[in-house]
DRENTORTI-67091 format. One record per atom (N, C-alpha, C, O): residue in one letter; x, y, z. Coordinates in steps of 0.1 Angstrom, whole numbers, padded with zeros to 4 digits, always signed. Example, Ala and Ser with C-alpha at 12.3 -4.5 7.8 and 13.67 -1.06 7.14 Angstrom:
BEGIN
A+0132-0057+0078A+0123-0045+0078A+0132-0033+0078A+0142-0033+0085S+0128-0022+0071S+0137-0011+0071S+0129+0000+0079S+0134+0011+0080
***
This chain:
BEGIN
M+0941+1124+1094M+0943+1119+1081M+0957+1116+1078M+0966+1123+1082T+0960+1106+1070T+0973+1103+1065T+0975+1108+1051T+0966+1109+1043D+0988+1111+1048D+0991+1115+1035D+0989+1104+1025D+0991+1092+1028H+0984+1108+1013H+0982+1098+1002H+0996+1092+0997H+1005+1100+0995V+0996+1079+0996V+1008+1073+0991V+1006+1068+0977V+0997+1059+0975P+1012+1074+0967P+1010+1070+0953P+1015+1056+0950P+1025+1052+0955I+1006+1048+0943I+1010+1034+0941I+1008+1031+0926I+0998+1034+0920I+1018+1024+0920I+1018+1019+0907I+1018+1004+0907I+1027+0998+0914T+1009+0997+0901T+1009+0982+0901T+1012+0978+0887T+1008+0983+0877V+1021+0967+0886V+1024+0961+0874V+1022+0946+0875V+1030+0939+0881D+1012+0941+0869D+1008+0927+0869D+1012+0921+0856D+1014+0928+0846G+1012+0908+0856G+1014+0900+0843G+1021+0887+0846G+1025+0884+0857P+1023+0879+0835P+1029+0866+0836P+1044+0866+0838P+1050+0877+0836S+1049+0855+0842S+1064+0853+0844S+1071+0855+0831S+1067+0850+0820G+1082+0863+0831G+1090+0865+0819G+1086+0877+0811G+1093+0879+0800A+1076+0884+0815A+1072+0896+0807A+1081+0908+0809A+1081+0918+0802G+1089+0907+0820G+1098+0918+0823G+1094+0927+0834G+1099+0938+0836K+1084+0922+0842K+1079+0930+0853K+1090+0934+0863K+1090+0946+0867G+1098+0925+0868G+1108+0928+0878G+1117+0939+0873G+1120+0948+0881T+1123+0937+0861T+1132+0947+0856T+1126+0961+0855T+1131+0971+0859I+1114+0961+0849I+1107+0974+0847I+1103+0981+0860I+1104+0993+0862C+1098+0973+0869C+1094+0978+0882C+1106+0984+0890C+1104+0995+0896Q+1117+0977+0890Q+1129+0983+0897Q+1133+0995+0890Q+1137+1005+0897L+1133+0996+0877L+1138+1008+0870L+1128+1019+0872L+1132+1031+0874M+1115+1017+0873M+1105+1027+0876M+1107+1032+0890M+1106+1044+0892A+1109+1023+0899A+1110+1027+0913A+1123+1036+0915A+1122+1046+0922N+1134+1032+0908N+1146+1040+0909N+1144+1054+0903N+1148+1064+0908R+1137+1054+0891R+1135+1067+0884R+1126+1076+0893R+1128+1088+0893L+1116+1070+0899L+1106+1078+0906L+1110+1081+0921L+1105+1089+0928G+1120+1073+0926G+1124+1074+0940G+1114+1067+0949G+1113+1071+0961F+1107+1057+0944F+1097+1049+0952F+1103+1036+0957F+1114+1032+0954H+1095+1030+0966H+1098+1017+0971H+1094+1007+0961H+1086+1010+0952Y+1099+0995+0962Y+1096+0984+0953Y+1091+0972+0960Y+1098+0967+0970L+1080+0966+0955L+1075+0953+0961L+1075+0942+0950L+1069+0944+0940D+1083+0932+0952D+1083+0920+0944D+1074+0910+0951D+1079+0902+0959S+1061+0910+0948S+1052+0902+0955S+1054+0887+0952S+1052+0878+0961G+1059+0884+0940G+1062+0870+0937G+1072+0864+0946G+1072+0852+0949A+1082+0873+0950A+1093+0868+0959A+1087+0864+0972A+1093+0855+0978L+1076+0869+0976L+1070+0865+0989L+1066+0851+0989L+1068+0843+0998Y+1060+0847+0977Y+1056+0833+0976Y+1068+0823+0974Y+1068+0812+0980R+1078+0828+0967R+1090+0820+0966R+1097+0819+0980R+1102+0809+0983L+1097+0830+0987L+1103+0830+1001L+1096+0820+1010L+1102+0813+1017L+1083+0819+1008L+1075+0810+1016L+1078+0796+1013L+1079+0787+1022V+1081+0793+1000V+1085+0779+0996V+1098+0776+1003V+1100+0765+1008L+1108+0785+1002L+1121+0783+1007L+1120+0781+1022L+1127+0772+1028A+1113+0790+1029A+1111+0789+1044A+1105+0776+1048A+1109+0770+1058A+1095+0772+1040A+1089+0759+1043A+1098+0747+1042A+1098+0738+1050R+1107+0748+1032R+1117+0737+1030R+1127+0737+1042R+1130+0727+1047R+1131+0749+1046R+1141+0750+1057R+1135+0746+1070R+1142+0742+1079H+1122+0748+1072H+1115+0745+1084H+1107+0732+1084H+1099+0730+1092T+1110+0725+1073T+1104+0711+1071T+1088+0712+1072T+1082+0704+1078V+1083+0722+1065V+1068+0723+1064V+1064+0718+1051V+1068+0722+1040D+1055+0708+1051D+1049+0702+1039D+1041+0713+1031D+1032+0719+1037L+1044+0714+1018L+1038+0724+1010L+1023+0721+1008L+1015+0729+1003R+1019+0709+1011R+1005+0705+1010R+0997+0708+1023R+0985+0707+1024N+1004+0712+1034N+0998+0716+1046N+0995+0730+1047N+1003+0739+1051V+0983+0734+1042V+0980+0748+1040V+0979+0755+1054V+0984+0767+1055E+0975+0749+1064E+0974+0755+1077E+0988+0759+1082E+0989+0770+1088S+0997+0750+1081S+1011+0753+1085S+1017+0764+1077S+1025+0772+1082L+1014+0764+1064L+1019+0775+1055L+1014+0788+1059L+1021+0798+1058V+1002+0789+1063V+0995+0801+1067V+1003+0807+1080V+1006+0819+1080V+1005+0798+1089V+1013+0802+1101V+1027+0807+1098V+1031+0818+1103L+1033+0800+1089L+1047+0804+1085L+1047+0817+1077L+1056+0825+1079A+1037+0819+1069A+1036+0831+1061A+1034+0844+1070A+1040+0854+1067A+1027+0842+1081A+1025+0853+1090A+1037+0856+1099A+1038+0867+1104H+1046+0847+1100H+1058+0849+1109H+1071+0849+1102H+1081+0850+1109M+1072+0849+1089M+1085+0849+1082M+1093+0862+1085M+1087+0872+1085D+1105+0860+1088D+1114+0871+1091D+1120+0876+1077D+1130+0870+1073I+1114+0885+1071I+1118+0889+1057I+1118+0904+1056I+1111+0912+1063Y+1126+0909+1047Y+1125+0923+1042Y+1133+0924+1029Y+1140+0915+1025F+1130+0935+1022F+1136+0938+1009F+1146+0949+1010F+1144+0958+1018N+1157+0948+1003N+1167+0959+1004N+1171+0962+0989N+1171+0953+0981M+1176+0974+0987M+1181+0978+0974M+1196+0980+0976M+1200+0989+0984N+1204+0973+0968N+1218+0974+0969N+1224+0986+0962N+1216+0994+0957S+1237+0988+0962S+1243+1000+0957S+1241+1001+0942S+1243+1012+0936E+1238+0990+0935E+1236+0990+0921E+1221+0991+0917E+1217+0988+0906F+1213+0994+0928F+1198+0996+0926F+1192+0983+0922F+1182+0983+0915E+1197+0972+0927E+1191+0959+0925E+1184+0954+0938E+1189+0956+0949S+1172+0948+0936S+1165+0944+0948S+1171+0931+0954S+1174+0922+0947Q+1173+0932+0967Q+1178+0920+0975Q+1166+0915+0984Q+1159+0923+0990V+1165+0902+0984V+1155+0896+0993V+1162+0889+1005V+1170+0881+1003I+1158+0893+1017I+1165+0889+1029I+1155+0880+1037I+1144+0884+1041L+1159+0868+1040L+1152+0859+1048L+1160+0855+1060L+1171+0849+1059E+1155+0858+1072E+1162+0855+1085E+1176+0860+1084E+1185+0853+1089G+1178+0872+1079G+1191+0878+1079G+1200+0874+1067G+1211+0879+1066E+1196+0865+1059E+1204+0860+1048E+1199+0865+1034E+1187+0864+1032D+1208+0870+1026D+1204+0874+1012D+1202+0861+1004D+1211+0854+1000I+1189+0858+1001I+1186+0846+0994I+1180+0849+0980I+1173+0841+0974S+1183+0861+0975S+1178+0866+0962S+1180+0855+0951S+1171+0853+0943A+1192+0850+0950A+1195+0840+0939A+1189+0827+0942A+1184+0820+0933L+1188+0823+0955L+1183+0809+0958L+1168+0808+0954L+1164+0797+0951I+1160+0818+0954I+1146+0817+0952I+1143+0818+0937I+1131+0818+0934R+1152+0820+0928R+1150+0822+0914R+1150+0809+0906R+1148+0809+0894G+1152+0797+0913G+1152+0785+0906G+1138+0781+0900G+1128+0785+0905E+1138+0773+0890E+1126+0769+0883E+1117+0761+0893E+1105+0762+0892D+1123+0752+0901D+1116+0744+0910D+1109+0753+0921D+1097+0750+0925I+1116+0763+0926I+1110+0772+0936I+1098+0780+0929I+1088+0781+0935G+1100+0784+0917G+1089+0791+0910G+1077+0783+0908G+1066+0787+0909A+1079+0770+0904A+1067+0761+0902A+1060+0759+0915A+1048+0759+0915D+1067+0757+0926D+1061+0754+0939D+1054+0767+0944D+1043+0766+0950A+1060+0779+0941A+1053+0791+0945A+1040+0793+0938A+1030+0798+0944S+1040+0790+0925S+1027+0791+0917S+1017+0781+0923S+1005+0785+0923T+1021+0770+0928T+1012+0760+0933T+1006+0765+0946T+0993+0764+0948I+1014+0770+0956I+1009+0774+0969I+1001+0787+0968I+0992+0790+0976A+1004+0795+0957A+0997+0807+0955A+0982+0805+0951A+0974+0814+0952A+0979+0793+0947A+0965+0789+0944A+0956+0788+0956A+0944+0787+0955H+0962+0787+0968H+0955+0785+0980H+0950+0798+0985H+0958+0807+0988I+0937+0800+0987I+0931+0813+0991I+0936+0817+1005I+0938+0828+1008E+0938+0806+1014E+0943+0809+1027E+0957+0815+1027E+0960+0824+1035V+0966+0810+1019V+0979+0815+1018V+0979+0829+1012V+0987+0837+1018R+0972+0832+1002R+0971+0845+0997R+0966+0855+1007R+0971+0866+1008A+0956+0851+1015A+0951+0860+1025A+0961+0863+1036A+0962+0874+1041A+0969+0853+1039A+0979+0854+1049A+0990+0864+1045A+0996+0871+1053L+0993+0865+1032L+1003+0874+1027L+0998+0887+1023L+1006+0896+1020L+0985+0889+1022L+0979+0901+1018L+0983+0913+1026L+0987+0923+1021S+0982+0912+1039S+0985+0923+1048S+1000+0926+1047S+1004+0938+1049R+1008+0916+1046R+1023+0918+1045R+1026+0926+1032R+1035+0934+1033Q+1019+0924+1022Q+1021+0931+1009Q+1017+0946+1011Q+1024+0955+1006R+1006+0948+1017R+1001+0962+1018R+1010+0971+1027R+1009+0983+1026V+1018+0965+1036V+1026+0972+1044V+1037+0980+1036V+1043+0990+1041F+1040+0975+1024F+1050+0981+1016F+1046+0994+1010F+1054+1002+1005A+1033+0998+1011A+1028+1011+1006A+1032+1022+1016A+1025+1026+1025K+1044+1027+1014K+1049+1038+1023K+1054+1050+1014K+1057+1048+1002S+1054+1061+1021S+1059+1073+1014S+1074+1072+1010S+1081+1066+1018P+1078+1077+0999P+1071+1086+0989P+1062+1079+0979P+1055+1086+0972G+1062+1065+0978G+1054+1058+0969G+1058+1044+0967G+1069+1040+0972L+1051+1036+0959L+1054+1022+0958L+1051+1018+0943L+1041+1022+0937V+1060+1009+0938V+1058+1002+0926V+1057+0988+0929V+1066+0982+0934A+1045+0982+0927A+1043+0968+0931A+1042+0959+0919A+1034+0961+0909D+1049+0948+0919D+1051+0938+0909D+1044+0925+0913D+1047+0920+0923G+1035+0920+0904G+1029+0907+0908G+1019+0902+0898G+1020+0905+0886R+1009+0894+0903R+0999+0888+0895R+0985+0895+0897R+0976+0895+0889D+0983+0899+0910D+0970+0905+0914D+0972+0918+0921D+0963+0921+0930M+0982+0925+0919M+0984+0938+0926M+0973+0948+0923M+0968+0955+0932G+0970+0949+0910G+0959+0959+0907G+0945+0955+0909G+0936+0963+0909T+0943+0942+0910T+0929+0937+0912T+0926+0934+0926T+0914+0936+0930I+0935+0929+0934I+0932+0925+0948I+0940+0932+0958I+0934+0938+0968V+0953+0933+0957V+0961+0939+0968V+0960+0954+0969V+0958+0959+0979F+0961+0961+0957F+0959+0975+0957F+0949+0979+0946F+0953+0985+0936P+0936+0976+0948P+0926+0979+0938P+0924+0994+0936P+0918+0998+0926D+0929+1002+0945D+0927+1017+0944D+0940+1024+0939D+0942+1036+0941A+0949+1016+0934A+0962+1021+0930A+0960+1033+0920A+0951+1033+0912D+0969+1042+0920D+0968+1054+0911D+0970+1050+0896D+0963+1056+0888A+0979+1041+0894A+0982+1037+0880A+0984+1022+0879A+0991+1016+0888K+0978+1016+0869K+0979+1001+0868K+0983+0997+0854K+0978+1003+0844I+0992+0988+0854I+0998+0983+0841I+0997+0968+0841I+0999+0961+0851F+0993+0962+0830F+0994+0948+0828F+1004+0945+0817F+1002+0948+0806L+1016+0940+0821L+1027+0937+0812L+1027+0923+0808L+1028+0914+0816T+1026+0921+0795T+1026+0907+0790T+1036+0905+0778T+1042+0915+0774A+1036+0893+0773A+1045+0890+0762A+1041+0876+0757A+1036+0868+0764N+1045+0873+0745N+1042+0860+0739N+1049+0849+0747N+1061+0851+0751P+1042+0838+0750P+1048+0827+0759P+1062+0822+0753P+1071+0820+0761E+1063+0820+0740E+1075+0815+0735E+1087+0825+0737E+1098+0821+0740I+1084+0838+0736I+1094+0848+0738I+1098+0849+0752I+1110+0850+0755R+1088+0847+0761R+1091+0847+0775R+1100+0835+0779R+1109+0836+0787A+1097+0824+0773A+1105+0812+0776A+1119+0814+0770A+1129+0809+0777K+1121+0820+0759K+1134+0822+0753K+1142+0832+0762K+1154+0830+0763R+1136+0842+0767R+1143+0851+0776R+1148+0843+0789R+1159+0845+0793R+1139+0835+0794R+1143+0827+0806R+1154+0817+0802R+1164+0815+0810H+1153+0811+0790H+1163+0802+0786H+1177+0809+0785H+1187+0803+0789K+1177+0821+0779K+1190+0828+0778K+1196+0831+0792K+1208+0830+0794Q+1187+0835+0801Q+1192+0838+0815Q+1199+0826+0821Q+1209+0827+0827L+1192+0815+0820L+1198+0802+0825L+1210+0798+0818L+1220+0794+0825M+1211+0799+0805M+1223+0795+0798M+1234+0804+0801M+1246+0800+0802D+1232+0817+0803D+1242+0827+0807D+1248+0823+0821D+1259+0827+0824K+1240+0816+0829K+1244+0812+0842K+1251+0798+0842K+1254+0793+0852G+1252+0793+0830G+1259+0780+0828G+1250+0768+0831G+1255+0757+0832K+1237+0770+0830K+1227+0759+0832K+1222+0755+0819K+1216+0762+0811D+1223+0742+0816D+1219+0736+0804D+1204+0732+0805D+1202+0722+0812V+1195+0739+0799V+1181+0736+0800V+1175+0735+0786V+1180+0740+0777S+1164+0728+0786S+1157+0726+0773S+1147+0737+0771S+1139+0740+0779L+1148+0744+0759L+1139+0755+0756L+1125+0749+0754L+1116+0756+0759A+1123+0738+0748A+1110+0732+0746A+1103+0729+0760A+1091+0732+0761S+1111+0725+0770S+1106+0722+0783S+1102+0735+0790S+1092+0736+0796L+1110+0746+0788L+1107+0759+0794L+1094+0764+0788L+1086+0770+0795I+1092+0763+0775I+1080+0768+0769I+1067+0761+0775I+1057+0768+0777E+1068+0748+0777E+1057+0741+0783E+1055+0745+0797E+1043+0747+0801Q+1066+0747+0805Q+1064+0752+0818Q+1058+0766+0819Q+1049+0768+0827V+1061+0775+0810V+1056+0788+0809V+1041+0787+0807V+1033+0794+0813K+1037+0779+0797K+1023+0778+0793K+1015+0771+0805K+1003+0775+0807E+1020+0761+0811E+1014+0755+0823E+1012+0765+0834E+1001+0765+0841R+1022+0773+0837R+1021+0782+0848R+1011+0793+0845R+1003+0797+0853D+1011+0798+0832D+1001+0807+0828D+0986+0802+0830D+0978+0809+0836E+0984+0790+0826E+0971+0783+0828E+0967+0782+0842E+0956+0785+0846R+0977+0778+0851R+0974+0777+0865R+0971+0791+0871R+0962+0792+0879D+0979+0801+0868D+0977+0814+0873D+0964+0821+0869D+0958+0828+0876M+0960+0818+0856M+0948+0825+0851M+0935+0818+0855M+0925+0824+0855T+0936+0805+0858T+0924+0798+0861T+0922+0795+0876T+0911+0789+0880R+0931+0799+0885R+0929+0795+0899R+0917+0803+0904R+0914+0814+0899K+0910+0797+0914K+0898+0803+0920K+0901+0816+0928K+0893+0825+0928S+0913+0816+0934S+0916+0828+0943S+0925+0837+0935S+0936+0833+0931S+0921+0849+0933S+0929+0860+0927S+0936+0856+0914S+0948+0856+0913P+0928+0852+0904P+0934+0848+0891P+0941+0860+0885P+0938+0871+0887M+0951+0856+0877M+0959+0866+0870M+0952+0872+0858M+0951+0865+0847V+0946+0883+0859V+0938+0890+0849V+0941+0905+0849V+0944+0910+0860P+0940+0912+0838P+0942+0926+0839P+0931+0933+0847P+0920+0929+0845A+0935+0943+0855A+0925+0951+0862A+0917+0958+0851A+0922+0961+0840H+0904+0961+0853H+0895+0968+0843H+0901+0981+0839H+0898+0986+0828D+0909+0988+0848D+0914+1001+0845D+0929+1000+0842D+0936+1011+0843A+0935+0989+0839A+0949+0987+0837A+0952+0990+0822A+0944+0988+0813V+0964+0996+0820V+0969+0998+0806V+0977+0985+0803V+0987+0982+0810I+0974+0979+0792I+0981+0967+0788I+0992+0970+0778I+0991+0977+0768I+1004+0965+0782I+1016+0967+0774I+1022+0953+0770I+1024+0945+0779D+1024+0951+0757D+1029+0938+0752D+1044+0941+0749D+1048+0949+0740S+1053+0935+0757S+1067+0937+0756S+1074+0928+0746S+1086+0928+0745S+1066+0919+0739S+1072+0909+0730S+1083+0914+0721S+1094+0908+0720H+1081+0926+0715H+1091+0931+0706H+1095+0945+0709H+1098+0953+0701M+1096+0948+0722M+1100+0961+0727M+1113+0960+0735M+1116+0950+0741S+1120+0971+0735S+1133+0972+0743S+1129+0975+0758S+1118+0979+0760I+1138+0973+0767I+1136+0976+0781I+1133+0991+0782I+1123+0995+0789N+1141+0999+0776N+1139+1013+0777N+1125+1018+0771N+1119+1027+0776G+1121+1011+0760G+1108+1014+0754G+1097+1011+0764G+1087+1019+0765V+1097+1000+0771V+1087+0996+0780V+1087+1006+0792V+1077+1010+0797L+1100+1009+0797L+1101+1018+0808L+1095+1031+0805L+1087+1037+0814E+1097+1037+0794E+1092+1050+0790E+1077+1050+0789E+1070+1059+0793L+1071+1039+0784L+1057+1037+0784L+1051+1037+0798L+1041+1043+0801G+1058+1029+0806G+1053+1028+0820G+1053+1041+0827G+1044+1045+0835L+1064+1049+0826L+1065+1062+0832L+1055+1072+0826L+1050+1080+0833D+1052+1070+0814D+1041+1078+0807D+1028+1075+0814D+1020+1084+0816V+1025+1062+0816V+1012+1059+0823V+1012+1065+0837V+1002+1070+0841A+1023+1065+0844A+1024+1071+0857A+1021+1086+0857A+1014+1091+0865K+1028+1092+0847K+1027+1107+0846K+1012+1111+0843K+1007+1121+0848K+1006+1103+0834K+0992+1106+0830K+0982+1104+0842K+0971+1110+0842N+0987+1097+0852N+0979+1095+0864N+0984+1104+0876N+0981+1101+0888G+0992+1114+0873G+0996+1124+0883G+1008+1120+0891G+1010+1126+0902I+1015+1109+0887I+1027+1105+0895I+1040+1110+0888I+1042+1108+0876H+1048+1117+0896H+1060+1123+0891H+1072+1119+0899H+1070+1114+0911S+1084+1121+0894S+1096+1118+0902S+1097+1126+0914S+1093+1138+0915Q+1103+1120+0925Q+1104+1127+0938Q+1116+1136+0937Q+1119+1143+0947
***
C-alpha cells in the first residue's frame, strides 16, 4: 500500500485569483503546486516552436505526451514553468496564448493526453492543484475542493491592471468581452466543462482581499483534515 497524498483542488475561471491563492496555500502547507492551465499554455507554445498546427489534434496529442516540462519554485516562492530547459513563465501569460490554450483544451483527446501528466504531480507531502476541472475530472477524490470565482468585470479589471503595470496598453472593454467569451467556452465545452464539483466549497473573491481568500481556503483544508507540514 502507498501512503495517502492529501490533495486540494482549486477550480474556477481566469482572473479569480486561483494561481496566487494556490501558491500561497502550497507555501503555507509545504505542498507541491500544479498550475494545470500552464500545461495547456505550454502546449500552445511548444506547438508554435515545433510548427504544429493547433487544428491538428493528433499532432497535439503526440506533442502533449512528449513535452519536456517541469515546474519549479524560485527563492521568492513563485512558480516557474520550464520548457525544454528554458524558464518560459512570462512567455505563456500572453492573452493570445491564453485564448489558444482555451481553444485546444476543448478537445477531449488533448485533455486525455495531459490527464496522466497532471496526476503525476500528486506527490508527498501533498498537492494544491489549480485549474478548471481538477476537482471534477483530474482529482475527483481530492480531500478538499474549492471553486474560486469572481464577477467577470472585476476579473477583467484585475487583468487590465496587471497588463497596464507591465506597460501594455490594452482596452478594458475588450478584456471584459474576452473574459466572458472564455467563460462561455470553458463552461459549455463537451469535454470536462468548468463547473464546481458537487462537494466543492464556492468562494467568491470579487470583494475579498488575497489574505481573506487565503484564510478561507486554509480553513476549508483544515476542516478536511489537512494541516501544515
